[in-house]
C-alpha positions, 0 to 999 in steps of 0.5 A: 763324957757327957757329950759322948753319952748325948751323941750316942743317944742322939744317934739311937733316936735318929735311927728310930726316927728313920725306921718310923718314917720308913714304915709310915712312908711305905703304908698304902691303902689297897683296894681289894674289893674288886669284882669277884665272879663266882663260878661252878667247879666241875670235877669228874672222871669216867671209868670203864664199866662204872657209872659216871659221877661228878662233883659240883661245887663253886669257887670261894672268895679269897677273903672268905673266912669259911674254909669248907667246900660249897657243894652245889645241890640244886643243879640239873646235870645232863649227860649225852653219850656219842652222837646224841645216841643216849641222854640222861639227867644225873641223880644227886647223891650227896656232897655235891656228887651227881651220878648216872645210871649209864655204864661207861664203855670203851670208845664212847664220847661224852658231853656234860651240861650243868644248868643252875639258876644262879650261874652260867650253863657249864659244859665239858666233854670227854672221850673214853679211849681203848685200854692200852697195850704194852710190854715192859722189859728190864734192860740192865742196871743203870748209872749210879747205885741201885738204878735200873734201865727199862724199856716200854713198847706201846701199841699205838692205836690212834694218832690222837692218844696220849700216854702217861706211865708210872712205876710202882712197887708192891708186895705182900709186906707193903700195905700200900703201893709205893711210887718209884722215881723215874726219869726218861732217857728218850727225846720223844717223851715230854720232859716237863721239868727244866732239868731233863735229868730230874726225876719225876713221878710220871713220864709223859708222851704225846702220841700225836708226835709218833707216826709208827704203830709201836712206840718204844721208849726207855727210862731209868728207875731209882732205887731198884735192884734186880731182886725187887723187879718181881714186885715192880709194875708199870701203870700205863694210862692212855687219854685224850689231850685235855686229860693229858694237859690236866695231869701234866699241870698237876706234875708241874704243880707238885714240882712248884711246891718243892722247888720255889718256882712260879705258881702253876695254874691247873688245867681246866676243860670246863666251859664257863666254869673251872675243873676237869672232866674226862676219862682215861683207860689204864693197864698195869703191866708186869715187867719182863726179864 
């Protein structure tokens, strides 16, 4: 009996010893004090008939304990419109926001330059496209319960325009708009998710891949019945390649948060910095029967 107790005790001690060696043998000092370069972060969106405003901040070291955004208040921000037809220095407002007095217009092109004594000069460009024109029609009830098939026909004005659309539900009883999950049934669209049958919040289409004057595409909306269609609308946006890549990366990022896939890097068009600057034009379209 004594031998059995000692043997059992020895087994336990050996297990603890093995575990301790495992922990000690896996210990390693990592040098994470490598070179870290702060950069300016510029985010701005031009909207038609509105002044152009941007937010300016700086990147934050992963090891910093402070979670607050570091706004940049002492930069010089210059806006150039068209072929140097108009230039302006943006005025600082608050919380890193700089505003122009210039009012954005359709078909304008923009160049932003940010000058700061500590950081490299930052540049970004954008183009304000014309307002999109389209017709959206209800076709029929789709496969599955409470699914509906729709058809959208977009007037394709310029070869280098890109399109994104989403479906929204809104009526007087709903305080905020609700996004409807949709999935494309058209090979022309940019199915950004691995499974082409997987629903997403937006549908993406590169206009540069279409040669005709009109783009026709079909899609299925989930949980939409005929009685709801009077309260269903499509929000269509047209933009240039940079803004398209930005919104596309955002959709992939959202998918990565819920499906445990590799991290997604958000697209940036800011030279010598990070962030996005651009413009899009938008139309909200009522569905036709």
